[in-house]
C-alpha positions, 0 to 999 in steps of 0.5 A: 592750533597746539594745545597748551600744557597743563599748569602743573604748579596749580595741580601740585598746589591742589594736592598740597605739593610744594612747587617752584618754577625756575626762571634761570637754570642756575636756580636748579641746584638750590631748588634740588636742595630745597626739594630734598630738605622738604622730605615731602613731594616737591615739583620743580618745573623747568621750562624747556626754553631754559635747556636749549 
């Protein structure tokens, strides 16, 4: 049995860190701009299946 990965979005939320989980790789540029504009820590989760 393979252990599941932690829910990093929930962990970020618990520490007050904004986050997003990408549904499509095409969302990455907008997510990076949002993260940069926030001026605060920002988690971008990219599912490994999106990368190939």
